[in-house]
Structures are given as C-alpha cells and as structure tokens.
C-alpha positions as a printed NumPy array, in Angstrom:
array([[ -0.051,   0.104,   0.17 ],
       [  1.048,   3.659,  -0.692],
       [  1.276,   6.241,   2.267],
       [ -0.488,   9.358,   0.892],
       [ -0.265,  12.704,   2.815],
       [ -2.876,  12.632,   5.711],
       [ -4.667,  15.809,   7.103],
       [ -6.608,  16.082,  10.277],
       [ -9.796,  17.374,  10.852],
       [ -9.185,  19.365,  13.584],
       [ -6.052,  20.996,  11.722],
       [ -6.36 ,  24.297,  10.906],
       [ -7.371,  24.687,   6.668],
       [ -3.677,  26.677,   6.33 ],
       [ -1.479,  25.176,   8.046],
       [ -2.389,  21.991,   5.94 ],
       [ -1.978,  23.935,   2.895],
       [  1.396,  25.245,   3.857],
       [  2.236,  21.225,   4.353],
       [  0.4  ,  19.883,   1.159],
       [  2.126,  22.922,  -0.617],
       [  5.327,  21.91 ,   0.348],
       [  5.055,  17.894,  -0.36 ],
       [  3.592,  19.105,  -4.028],
       [  0.737,  17.062,  -3.363],
       [ -2.564,  18.093,  -4.562],
       [ -4.845,  15.724,  -1.863],
       [ -4.451,  14.133,   1.049],
       [ -6.816,  11.606,   2.756],
       [ -8.163,  13.079,   6.129],
       [ -8.528,  11.259,   9.365],
       [ -9.684,  12.217,  12.726],
       [ -7.683,  11.215,  15.864],
       [ -7.55 ,   7.754,  16.548],
       [ -6.394,   7.252,  12.88 ],
       [ -9.7  ,   6.549,  11.333],
       [-10.748,   7.672,   7.827],
       [-12.97 ,  10.103,   7.644],
       [-12.657,  11.553,   3.664],
       [-10.125,  13.614,   1.178],
       [ -9.558,  17.541,   0.814],
       [ -7.967,  18.814,  -2.033],
       [ -5.08 ,  21.327,  -1.827],
       [ -7.027,  23.667,  -3.93 ],
       [ -9.744,  23.789,  -0.977],
       [ -7.577,  24.066,   1.376],
       [ -5.243,  26.789,  -0.374],
       [ -8.93 ,  28.985,  -0.83 ],
       [-10.022,  28.21 ,   2.891],
       [-11.728,  30.967,   5.054],
       [-10.082,  32.499,   8.039],
       [-10.373,  29.919,  11.128],
       [-11.326,  27.236,   8.436],
       [-10.506,  23.769,   9.595],
       [ -9.599,  20.74 ,   6.903],
       [-12.737,  19.464,   8.521],
       [-14.9  ,  22.024,   6.92 ],
       [-13.736,  21.202,   3.131],
       [-13.208,  17.401,   3.514],
       [-14.886,  15.188,   0.941],
       [-16.309,  11.767,   1.652],
       [-14.49 ,   8.847,   0.667],
       [-16.469,   6.326,  -1.254],
       [-13.912,   4.418,  -2.861],
       [-13.188,   1.86 ,  -0.17 ],
       [-11.588,  -1.525,   0.669],
       [-11.337,  -3.632,   3.842],
       [ -7.694,  -5.135,   4.046],
       [ -8.167,  -9.015,   2.776],
       [-10.858,  -7.443,  -0.046],
       [ -9.699,  -9.437,  -3.119],
       [ -7.929,  -7.151,  -5.787],
       [-10.976,  -7.664,  -7.953],
       [-13.063,  -5.745,  -5.554],
       [-10.485,  -2.935,  -5.042],
       [-10.471,  -2.628,  -8.432],
       [-14.349,  -2.69 ,  -8.92 ],
       [-14.298,   0.299,  -6.352],
       [-12.149,   2.174,  -9.222],
       [-14.258,   2.163, -11.677],
       [-17.567,   2.319,  -9.898],
       [-16.303,   5.56 ,  -8.178],
       [-14.192,   6.51 , -11.168],
       [-11.101,   6.857,  -8.404],
       [ -7.578,   7.221,  -8.722],
       [ -7.248,   5.449,  -5.673],
       [ -9.099,   2.861,  -3.228],
       [ -9.023,   3.676,   0.45 ],
       [ -7.486,   0.727,   2.247],
       [ -9.054,   0.166,   5.927],
       [ -9.165,  -2.275,   8.66 ],
       [-12.319,  -1.746,  10.327],
       [-12.709,   2.203,  10.195],
       [ -8.915,   2.813,  10.821],
       [ -6.977,   3.908,   7.859],
       [ -3.998,   1.75 ,   6.392],
       [ -3.14 ,   2.869,   3.013],
       [ -4.616,   3.425,  -0.293],
       [ -3.994,   1.006,  -3.584],
       [ -3.583,   3.018,  -6.577],
       [ -3.612,   1.407, -10.069],
       [  0.04 ,   0.829, -10.304],
       [  0.17 ,  -0.965,  -7.423],
       [ -3.036,  -2.719,  -8.762],
       [ -1.107,  -3.879, -11.895],
       [  2.189,  -4.799,  -9.936],
       [  0.122,  -7.486,  -8.082],
       [ -1.7  ,  -8.593, -10.743],
       [  1.782,  -8.804, -12.527],
       [  3.424, -10.505, -10.011],
       [  0.863, -13.259, -10.09 ],
       [  0.353, -13.606, -13.896],
       [  4.25 , -14.144, -14.127],
       [  3.7  , -17.02 , -11.194],
       [  1.119, -18.585, -13.193],
       [  3.74 , -18.398, -16.326],
       [  6.268, -20.37 , -14.076],
       [  3.839, -23.18 , -13.049],
       [  3.635, -21.603,  -9.326],
       [  0.391, -23.559,  -8.249],
       [ -2.179, -21.144,  -6.928],
       [ -1.764, -22.561,  -3.346],
       [  1.375, -21.649,  -2.921],
       [  0.725, -17.859,  -4.269],
       [ -1.744, -15.337,  -1.847],
       [ -1.157, -12.321,  -4.565],
       [ -5.335, -11.856,  -4.462],
       [ -5.889,  -9.497,  -1.263],
       [ -5.48 ,  -5.739,  -1.503],
       [ -2.841,  -7.119,   1.89 ],
       [ -0.31 ,  -8.058,  -0.695],
       [ -0.955,  -5.378,  -2.858]])
C-alpha cells in the first residue's frame, strides 16, 4: 500500500495547505484523531479556505474504499465504480493506506508471472489488498 499525505479533521486549513504545498501534493486523506478515515481534501480547497476554517470543514466523503483482505477484483471494481484514482484500504475504520492502479497492476503482474512459471495457486497469495 502507498501512504499518501494525511490531514487531520481539526487541523487549520492554512497549515494543511502549507504542508501539502511543501510536499507538492494535490490532495490528502483526512483522518480523525483516532486514525479513522473521514474523507479527503484537495490542496486547492485548502488554499482557498476562509479564515478559521479547518480541514474538516472542507473534507469530502471517501466513497472508494475496501476492507483489508478484500480481493483485488473488489478494489479494482471500486476504482471503476467511483471513477477514482485510488482506493483507501481500511482495517475496520482505521486507515491503512491506498491502493493505486500502479500497485494493483504490480500485484496482477506478479500473479501472471507466477502462473507462467508454473507456480501453483496454493503457493501464491496475490489476491488480496493485504499483499498489494
């Protein structure tokens, strides 16, 4: 899994905008104090925030997510269904990271390579987001 930039719900929007700008990030995952997924926020929204606005005021709902251990097919389906560039992976409500198309492709390639080498399915575990 990849670890994208993270912003906290109660964080002032200006602080989050500066941090994302310094990192060259266009968006961040929004978490609450317990590390649970709340949504996402764009760097543009943070930069144009009004005085006193927090990340939570600007956060958008995250529709594309899967539980840890979900089949890669499910993750790919979520990407397509929500026209998303990535899918959040959760352990219960706790955010673990994101699965991107590049990581999904990498996992599928390893699976195809294993098939081509005659490695039995029982010897390879590439079919869940836990291994992606």
